ZAVOKE-129204 format. One line per field, with one value per residue (C-alpha): residue number from 1; x negated, y negated, z. Coordinates in steps of 0.1 Angstrom, whole numbers, always signed. Each point is the difference from the previous one (the first is absolute). Layout:
! ZAVOKE-129204
seq <- [NUM, ...]
x <- [X, ...]
y <- [Y, ...]
z <- [Z, ...]
! end
This chain:
! ZAVOKE-129204
seq <- [1, 2, 3, 4, 5, 6, 7, 8, 9, 10, 11, 12, 13, 14, 15, 16, 17, 18, 19, 20, 21, 22, 23, 24, 25, 26, 27, 28, 29, 30, 31, 32, 33, 34, 35, 36, 37, 38, 39, 40, 41, 42, 43, 44, 45, 46, 47, 48, 49, 50, 51, 52, 53, 54, 55, 56, 57, 58, 59, 60, 61, 62, 63, 64, 65, 66, 67, 68, 69, 70, 71, 72, 73, 74, 75, 76, 77, 78, 79, 80, 81, 82, 83, 84, 85, 86, 87, 88, 89, 90, 91, 92, 93, 94, 95, 96, 97, 98, 99, 100, 101, 102, 103, 104, 105, 106, 107, 108, 109, 110, 111, 112, 113, 114, 115, 116, 117, 118, 119, 120, 121, 122, 123, 124, 125, 126, 127, 128, 129, 130, 131, 132, 133, 134, 135, 136, 137, 138, 139, 140, 141, 142, 143, 144, 145, 146, 147, 148, 149, 150, 151, 152, 153, 154, 155, 156, 157, 158, 159, 160, 161, 162, 163, 164, 165, 166, 167, 168, 169, 170, 171, 172, 173, 174, 175, 176, 177, 178, 179, 180, 181, 182, 183, 184, 185, 186, 187, 188, 189, 190, 191, 192, 193, 194, 195, 196, 197, 198, 199, 200, 201, 202, 203, 204, 205, 206, 207, 208, 209, 210, 211, 212, 213, 214, 215, 216, 217, 218, 219, 220, 221, 222, 223, 224, 225, 226, 227, 228, 229, 230, 231, 232, 233, 234, 235, 236, 237, 238, 239, 240, 241, 242, 243, 244, 245, 246, 247, 248, 249, 250, 251, 252, 253, 254, 255, 256, 257, 258, 259, 260, 261, 262, 263, 264, 265, 266, 267, 268, 269, 270, 271, 272, 273, 274, 275, 276, 277, 278, 279, 280, 281, 282, 283, 284, 285, 286, 287, 288, 289, 290, 291, 292, 293, 294, 295, 296, 297, 298, 299, 300, 301, 302, 303, 304, 305, 306, 307, 308, 309, 310, 311, 312, 313, 314, 315, 316, 317, 318, 319, 320, 321, 322, 323, 324, 325, 326, 327, 328, 329, 330, 331, 332, 333, 334, 335, 336, 337, 338, 339, 340, 341, 342, 343, 344, 345, 346, 347, 348, 349, 350, 351, 352, 353, 354, 355, 356, 357, 358, 359, 360, 361, 362]
x <- [+125, +21, +8, -9, -36, -2, +9, -25, -27, +7, +1, -35, -13, +13, -16, -34, +1, +7, -16, -11, +2, +35, +4, +1, +33, +19, +33, -4, +31, +7, +32, +17, +12, +27, -5, +28, -18, -31, +9, -3, -33, -11, +11, -19, -31, -1, +3, -27, -26, +12, -4, -24, +24, -11, +22, +2, +21, +11, +36, +21, +33, +30, -22, -22, -8, -32, -17, -19, -19, +5, -16, +24, -8, +6, +32, +18, -9, +5, +34, +15, -11, +14, +33, +1, -1, +25, -26, +8, -28, -2, -26, -22, -26, +8, -36, -29, -24, +19, +5, -37, -6, +25, -17, -33, +15, +18, -34, -18, +28, -2, -37, +2, +28, -22, -15, -31, -18, +17, -14, -2, +31, +22, -10, -10, -39, -26, -23, -27, +22, +11, -36, -9, +29, -12, -36, +13, +21, -29, -25, +24, +10, -30, +11, +29, -2, -25, -3, -5, -11, +13, -15, +5, +28, -3, -8, -24, +23, -7, +28, +1, +20, +2, -4, +19, -6, -5, -24, -17, +15, -20, +31, +11, +32, +14, +22, -10, +25, -12, +18, -9, +15, -4, -5, +23, -14, +33, +13, -13, +21, -16, -35, +14, +18, -33, -16, +29, -4, -37, +9, +26, -24, -32, +8, +34, +5, +31, +5, +29, -24, -31, +6, -3, -35, -12, +16, -8, -28, +8, -16, +16, -9, +16, -8, -6, +0, -18, -7, +36, +11, -23, +10, +37, -9, -20, +14, +31, +24, +15, -32, +1, -29, -37, -22, -24, -11, -7, -4, -1, +36, +14, -15, +32, +13, -19, +6, +21, +28, -16, +30, -3, -38, -1, -4, +33, +24, -22, +16, -25, +14, -11, +15, -25, +22, +27, +7, -3, -32, -14, -37, -20, -2, +7, -20, -14, +2, -24, +29, +19, -32, -5, +33, -7, -33, +16, +28, -27, -22, +28, +25, +0, +11, +22, +35, +16, -11, +21, -4, +19, +17, +28, +26, +29, +11, -12, -18, -13, -17, -16, -1, +5, +13, +33, -13, -2, -30, +0, +4, +27, +25, -26, -8, +37, +3, -29, +11, +35, -13, -22, +29, +22, -26, -4, +38, +3, -23, +7, +15, +40, -5, -24, +12, -3, -29, +6, -20, -9, -23, -15, +10, +36, +7, -15]
y <- [-330, -8, +29, -18, -7, +39, +7, -25, +15, +35, -11, -15, +33, +19, -25, +2, +38, +2, -31, +10, +37, +5, -29, +19, +17, -34, +5, +38, +19, +38, +15, +33, +17, +27, +28, +20, +26, +7, -25, -27, +13, -2, -37, -11, +21, -19, -32, +9, +8, -28, -26, +15, +1, +7, +30, +1, +30, +23, +10, +32, -4, +3, +1, -29, -32, -10, -30, -24, -32, -27, -34, -29, +7, +37, -4, -17, +25, +33, -11, -8, +33, +18, -19, +9, +37, -5, +11, -15, -17, -21, -24, +20, -27, -35, -12, +22, -29, -4, +38, +6, -31, +13, +35, -18, -17, +31, +19, -27, -1, +38, +2, -28, +18, +30, +0, +21, +3, +17, +35, +2, +21, -26, -28, -8, +4, -15, +23, -5, +10, +31, +11, -9, +24, +28, -5, +0, +31, +19, -10, +9, +34, +14, +36, -4, -32, -9, -35, -2, -31, +9, -30, -37, -18, -25, -27, +21, +9, +35, +25, +25, +29, +27, +37, +15, +37, +25, +19, -29, +11, +33, +23, +1, +17, -31, -22, -37, -28, -34, -30, -33, -35, -37, +8, -29, -30, -16, +32, -10, +24, +30, -1, -1, +33, +17, -15, +11, +36, -2, -9, +28, +26, -10, -25, +10, +37, +15, +36, +4, -14, +21, +22, -31, -4, +36, +15, -30, -19, -36, -29, -34, -30, -31, -26, +10, -37, -20, -30, -4, +2, -26, -22, +4, -13, -30, -11, +17, +22, +15, +12, +38, +7, +6, -29, +11, -27, +4, -31, +20, +11, -31, -32, -8, +34, +22, +35, +29, +22, +27, +23, -1, +4, +38, +22, +19, -16, -30, -25, -27, -35, -33, -23, -6, -24, +26, +9, +37, -3, +34, -12, +3, +37, +26, -1, -34, -9, +13, +1, +27, +19, +3, +16, +22, +12, +10, +18, +18, +10, +17, +10, +37, -8, -32, +13, -36, -34, -28, -33, -25, -30, -25, -13, +23, +32, +27, +32, +4, +27, +3, -1, -37, +7, +17, +36, +23, +19, +38, -3, -29, +22, +4, -38, -8, +23, -16, -35, +7, +12, -32, -21, +15, -4, -37, -6, +13, -28, -29, -31, -2, -29, +21, +21, +38, +15, +11, +29, +9, -2, -34, -9, +14, -17, -35]
z <- [+242, -30, -22, -31, +14, +8, -36, -13, +22, -11, -37, +5, +16, -30, -24, +17, +1, -37, -13, -36, +7, -13, -22, -32, +13, +6, -18, -5, +10, +4, -13, +6, -31, +2, -23, -13, -22, -19, -26, +26, +10, -35, -4, +32, -11, -33, +16, +25, -28, -23, +26, +24, +29, +35, +11, +39, -1, -27, +7, -5, -19, +23, +31, +6, -19, -18, +14, -24, +7, -27, -7, -9, -36, +1, +19, -27, -25, +22, +16, -32, -14, +29, -4, -38, +9, +29, +27, +34, +19, +31, +16, +27, +8, -8, +2, -1, +13, +32, +4, +0, +23, +26, -3, +8, +30, +14, -3, +20, +26, +3, +4, +28, +17, +8, +34, -12, -31, -28, -12, -38, -6, +19, -24, -35, +5, -22, -20, +25, +29, -18, -5, +35, +13, -22, +12, +36, -4, -16, +27, +28, -13, -21, +5, -22, -19, -28, -14, -38, -19, -34, -19, -5, -15, -29, +24, +20, +30, +16, -8, +29, +9, +28, -3, +31, +7, +28, -21, -18, -33, -1, +2, -37, +9, +17, -23, -3, +2, -18, +11, -13, -2, -12, -38, -4, +19, +12, +15, +34, +20, -16, +18, +35, -8, -6, +30, +22, -15, +10, +33, +6, -13, +18, +29, +11, -12, +14, +8, -26, -28, +10, -29, -24, +13, +2, -30, -25, -11, -5, -22, +7, -22, +16, -25, -36, -14, +27, -26, -10, +36, +13, -28, +9, +34, -10, -32, -15, +22, -29, -17, -8, -24, +6, -4, -29, -22, -36, -21, -32, +7, +14, +15, +20, +11, +24, +14, -11, +14, +18, -2, -38, -1, +2, -31, +7, -26, -4, -25, -15, +0, -16, +26, +28, +18, +3, +37, -11, -23, +3, -8, -31, +4, +26, +31, -10, +39, +25, +25, -22, -7, +37, +3, -31, +15, +33, -19, -22, +30, +19, -27, +9, +35, -1, +6, +4, -14, +15, -16, +22, -16, +8, -4, -2, +18, -24, +1, -36, -18, -36, -29, -8, -35, +13, -6, +29, +13, +4, +37, -1, +20, +27, -2, +4, +30, +19, -10, +12, +34, +2, -10, +26, +28, -7, -4, +36, +12, -24, +11, -5, -26, -22, -28, -1, -17, -37, -12, -35, -31, +0, -36, +3, +32, -8]
! end
């Protein structure tokens, strides 16, 4: 077959897969920005908030570049401003539309290549598949697993989590490890981490990990923002917010940034279309209220609360305003152990994990 025909067929496949779904990102680009110091960070930060830029990664001066997605209109302004300050930048993704289309095609090929049905933590499962997995695990291991339906999302999807305990949460001396993911809808890679953790604790417990199950009680919430996640699958791959709809606030923009909807350092905003809009008030979203209620219920025993995000190799701890918590030294120590463990298993092409206060690092 002529190579040109092969290329045309491949193009048709990509167009079919992505028809309409990624159209809004045609002509969008992603640029890496080399940060020299805190001043460069401030320049990029001000551009982000002035132009509502979509940051794919917050960089670290002298260590790793920032990644920012730009519309054609934004690109002219941002790149000129970076040049004005002598901040070096480079083109990382030439066309986001084609990047997303290629991702779709690769995912389809991967799924077809598997000889048997993928288990949820080997794939990007739907919300229904995640809940089905939680239900199956709870049914098969009732002596250590309890399924909890915490409530319904804005669009009435069940938000479920597992409690995993050899003592059914009755031993108050045992610490609780609360793990959650998918607060930002587009961060697909986070939910499989929680599902694999469930698998290793319950279905494939190894002798060297037995103390993790016997000495600790676990709460694992794999999908904190199911509405946004399903929307990122069906309509907009880059969607990160919730899907709450409040016409009295905006008739064109829906949802809020769940990360900024908590009452810690809550900062009100009059821009409901911002990617980081925190909502009309703290805990305006049922999704963040569910997280809050879990924390309140077990606050005396929760020793670790791990909120998994992407993208970027970081282990971050509070507070978000750059001040340090009283146990910051302990958090840094634990984070460093975590980072070193992940560094030992990471792909050679991946960066080493950076550990530190979230505001000071980012």
